[in-house]
N, C-alpha and C positions, 0 to 999 in steps of 0.2 A: 820493905825499906828500899827506897830508890837508890840505884847504883850511881855513885859519883863518877861522872865521865870526864875524861881529859879532853877529848875531841870528838866531834860529830862530823862524819863525812857524808855529804850530800852527793848522790850519784844520779845523773840523768842519762838514761839510755834512750836517746831520742830515735825517731824513725830514720833520721839521716845523719845526725851528729850526736856525740856523747861528751859529757864533761863531768869533772869532779870539783867540789869546793870543800874546804874544811871550816869548821866553826869551833872556836875555843870559847867555852863559857866565861872565861875571865876577861875576854876582849870581844864584845859584841859589835864592834865597829869594823872589823876586818873579816874578809872571807877569802883567805889565800887559796889559789887554785894550783894543784899539782899539774905539771905540764908534760907534754910529750915532744919529742923531736919529729918534725914532719919531713920525711925524705923527699917528698915531691917539691917542696919549696926551700928546704934547707933551713927553715926557721923553727923556733920553739913555739908551740901552739897550746892554748888552754883548752882546746877541744879537738876531737878527731872524728873522722868518718865512722859511722856505724856500718862496718863491713868486715866480714870474716871469710877466711879461706880454709878449706880442707884439702888434704891430698886426694888423689884419685881413688884411694881405697878407704875413704871416709875417716881419716884421722885428722883431728883438729890441728891446724898449723899456726894461725896468727889472727890477730884482731886489730882493727884501727889502722894506724900508720904503718905498723909492721905488715899488716895484710896488704896494704897498698904497695909497699916495697916489694913484696913477693910477687904480686901481680905484674908489676912493671919489670921484674927481673927475669921472667921466663915466659914461655908460651902459655897463654891463658888456658889452653885445652888440657894442660897438666894439672890444673887446680879446679876445685869446686868453689865457686864464688857465691857468697850469700850477702846481698846488699839490701834486701827488703824484708829480712826476717822479723824485725820488730812489728811491722805491719801485719805480717802473716801470723805471728803468734798472738799478739795482743789486740788486734783490730779487726779480726775476721769473724767476730760473733761472740756469743757468750761461752762457747767451749774452747778449750786450749787444744790446738791440733797436736797430735803426737809427732808429726814430722813436718818439715818445711822443705821447700824446693830450692835447690841451687839454680843458678842462671842457665845451666845446661840441662836442667830437668831432673837431676839426681836428687833423691830425698835423703835428708839426714835428721837425726833425732832432735826435736825441739828442746828437750830437757838437757841433753848433753851440750848442745850449742849454747844455751843460755848459761849453764854452769861454767862453761869454758870462758865465755865472755866476761862474766862476773869475776872469775879468777884472774883474768888479765887486768881488769880495772882495779881490783883491791891490791894488786901487786905492783901498782905504779911505783917506779923507783923513788920518786920524790915523796910518795905517801909512806913508803917503807922506812923513810928516815925518822918518822915519828912512831916507829913500831912499838917501843916500850909502853906507850900510853894506852889507856883504856879507850877503846873506840866503839862507837855505834855507827852503823851504816844505814842510811835512809835512801831508798830507791824510789824514783818516780816511775810511774807507768803512764802510758798515753791516757788522756782524759776520758776517752771512750771505752777503756777497758773496764772490766767488772771484777767482782770479788774473787772469782775463780782464777783470774789472771794474777791477782795479788798473792793468792795462796801458792800458785805455781812458781812465781818469782821468789817467794820466801823459801820454798823447797829447793830451788836451784841454788840460792845463795848458801843454804846449809850444805849442799853437796859440794860447793866451792870452798868450804872450810870455815864458814861462819857459824856461830851458834844462835839459837833462837833469840836470846836476850840482846843480841847485837843488831837485829834486823827489824826495820820498819819499812812499810810501803805506803806511798801516798800518790793519788792521781796528780798529774802534772798541773792541772788548773787549780786544784786545791793548794798545792805547794806555792803557786804564784800568788794566790790571794793571801795565804798565810804570811808570806814575806811582806807583801804590800801593807797588810793590816798593821804590822809591827813597825815598819820602816818608813812608810810614805805619809807625808802631810801635804795637803793642798793649801793654796793661798787665795784669799778673796778679800777685797777691800783692804789690803795691807795686813790682814790677819791670817795667822796659821790656823787651819781647820783640819779635822779628821774626817775624810770623806767616807770612811768605812763605818756605817751605822747599822744597827740591827734592822732587818727588814728591807734595806735598800739593795736592789739587785746589782750584782757585779758581773759584768760580761767580759770574759777573757777571750780575746781574739788571737789565736795562735796561727802564725804563717811561717811554716818551716820549709826551708829551701831544699830541693832535691837537685843535685847536679845532673845534667843531662848527658854525662859521659859514663854510660853503663859499664861497670867493671873496670874502668880506667884503662881500657885497652883500645877502644875505638871511639870516635866521636859520633854521637847520635845527633842527627840533624832535626830531631823533633823539638818541640818547644820545651822550655824549662817548666817543670811542674812545681807548684807550691802547695803543699798540703795545708788546707785551711780548716782549723777546728774552732768552733764557737761553743763555749760553756757558759751557763748562767748559774751563779752560786749565791747563796744567802748566808749571812751570819745569824746565829741564833743567840738566845739569851745566855746560854751556858758556854758561850764562846765556841760552840760547835760550828762546823762548816757543812752546809747541805748543798749538794750538787743536784739541781733540779732539772737540768737540761744539757744535753750534749748534741752537737751536730758536727759532721765531718764531710768535707768535699774533696775528692781527689779524682773524680771521673772526668771533670771538665778541665780545660787548660785555664788556670787561674792567673797565670802570669806569663808574659813573653819578654820580660826585661832582658834576660840573658840572650834569648834568641834575637831580639831586636838589635841588641848591641852587636852581636856577631854579624847580623845581616847588614848593619850600617858599615862595618869595617870591610865586609866582603864586597859590597857594591863599590866602595872607593878603591880598594887595592886590587880587586879582581877575585872572584870566587875561587878560581883554581889556585891562586897564590895563597889565599887564606886557608883553604882546605889542605893544601900541601904542608903548610906550617903546622896545622893541628895534628895531622897524621904522623909527621916526623918528629914532633917535639911535644910529647905528651906532658912532660913536667912543666915546660914553658907555657903551654896552653892552660894548664891548671893555675899557674902563677898569675896569668892574665885574668882568669875568672876570680881568683882571690882578690885581685886588685879591684875588679868591678864590684864585688860584694862590699869591699871597704868603702869605695866611693859612694855607694848607695846610701851609706849612713851619714854622709856629709851634708853641708848646707845646700839648699836648693837654689841659691841665687849666685853662686860662684862658678867661674869657669872650671871645668873638670879637667885635670891633667893626669894622663896615664903615662907611666914609664913602660914603654913597649919592650918585650923580650928582644934581645939582640938579633936573634935569627929572623924574627918577623920584620924588624926594622931593616935588616939587610936585604930581605926580599922586596920590601917596599922601595928601597933605594935603587934596586935593579930595574924597577919599572920606569918607563919614559915619564918624565915629569909632566909633559903635556897631557898624557892619558889620565893621570890622577887628577889634574886640575879640571879636565873636561868632565870627569865623573862627579866631582864636587859641584861643579857649576850645574850639571844636569839635575842634581838632587836639591838645588837651591840652598846649598850649604857654604857658599863663598863667605869667608871670614867667620865661619861658625865651626868648621872642623878643619884642622890642619896639622901637619906633621913637621917636627923639627927636633934636631939633636936627640934622637932616640925617644921622643915623646909624642903623644897625641893629645891635642887640646880640643875640648868639645864645649860649645856655648851652653849655658844653663837651660835655655829654652829647648834646645835640641835634646839634651840629656833627659829633660822631663817628659818628652814625647815617648821615651822608652817605657814609661810607666802607665800610659793611658789605659791599656786593656786591664792591667792589674788593678788599678784604682777603681775602674768601673765595675769589674766583676766582684771584688771583695766588698765594696760599698753596697752593691745590690744584695749580696748575700746577707750582710749584716742587717740591712733594712728589713729584709724578708723575715729573718729570725725574730727581730723585735716586734714586728707586726703580728706574725703568727703566734707568738707567745703571749700576746695581749699586754705587754709591758708598756704602759703609758706614762709612768712616772720617770723622773730623772734616774739615770743609772751611772755607775762607774764603768768605763770602758778601759780595760787594761791591755796594753800592747807589750807583750813580754820579751820581745827579742826577735832574732833572725831577721826576716824581711821587715818586721815591725820597727826595726831600728832605723829604717829609712826616714829621713826628715821629710822628704816629699810625701811619703805615705802618711806620716803622722799629721802633717798639715792638712792633707785631704780629709782625714777622719775628723779633725777639729772643725773644718768648714762644714762638713756634712752633718755633724752632731754637735752643734754649738751649745746646747743646753746641758750636755752631759759632761761629767768630769773625766778627762782623758789622762791616763797615767802611763808614762813612757820612760821614766828617768832611771832605769836600772838595767844593767846587763846581767844575764844569767839569773833571772828572777826565780825560775823553777828550781835550779840546783841550790841556790842560796835558801830558798824557802824550804826545801827538803832538809837541809842542814839545820835550819832554825827549828823545824818541826821535831827533829830528833832531840832538841834541847827543851822545847816547849810543846809537847804533843797536845792535840785537841781531838775531840770526837769528830769523826767523819761520817756523814750520812749520805749514802748513795742510793740511787734507784736500783731495783732488782733487774730492770731491763733498760735498754737504751731506746730512746724515742727518736723517730725520724722527724723531719720537718713538718710533715702533714699531721703528726700526732701532738705537736707541741701545745696547741691551744687547749686541747682536752686535758693534757697532763698537768698544765699549770692550773686549770680550773679545779682539778681534783686534788692538787697538792695539799691544800689545807684540810681536806676531808680524809686523807689517808690515815689508816691506823698504824700503830707502831710495828705491827708484824710485816708491813709492806716495806720497811726500811732495813737496810743492811749496813753494817759497819766494817770498815777495813781494820780497825784497831784490834 
């Protein structure tokens, strides 16, 4: 007999960010998100960095915003900082590594780390306010993870205090499709239609942002990296979700948006001035990056206005006005970039140039996947968040793929889909192995011929 649940908690432990949402079966229209206080910005946030810290003698100290607070509060050499452990644990192959490496090279237990992180998440102060209710926890894992990773996460969740009946695990791409299948409707010729039909390929394009400030202690002058994952999924007759292909790229620089923005400001105000600001004002620098990420989501035809940190604007004010004007003129940005009253205004055509490399690289990658996989029919392309929230990026995908259905209209699709999955579970069918791009054409051709023994289920 099925257990009557009061609330389902969707938990996304992303490679760079994590978030929670709650789903109450009696109200399917709302997905309230427990929040955290962000010490670097002084604001309440619905997500936090996936970063953990240990003491020098390998005792777990903190996760997320609390970890950031500890890193900023003392010499980084006194802490073991782990900022890439989700990739190391879930995305490094079909085996789960017993240990992961901190930024200074010291190894810590993958199981203890994951258990400690889960313990921090399920003890979110706002989540504990609904403690008397019966809860189920649904965790997403990176789409390129496999069944062994799901089993590992379930074991870690049990070690964190949950019991087996409370725990479900779902690949991120499947959670995204599950949410869209139940909540999204497209419109054509003035009519509402359901784009999610059996046999139609669903392409989930994940672009997750990684800050270029390693460990929050120094500014790294390398380009911003955007992990890009592409999954192809099919709906089956019995409402099951089959993941037929996964691709992941993080070796090449897929985006330079943040780097280009910093370079723009540096050339105008002076590299030494901007570098000095970044080194001396870590929190203000991160606030500037948060502002950039927010502006990326806005309309592509409007002037972009940034509120500059007071310390940065003070440094700009100290510069000779003629020098800044000369720099703007040399860059052909007269009347396109200017500073006033603590703000910076950027013309939309200049702001769009920050995206040129990103758009080119991601579009090429998506074209390659569709060609290599042999998909010639129309597909649903789902852009689930993070960098995909950029209107400029969304417009680019629509122009490049005019015949396909582009789905962009929800925040936190993966976490909401995980919560919905806990209320309405379906069968998940995954490949036993991950396929790289060169193997896609063969794998798709064989998909219909595979026997049942070649499939594995996370359920």
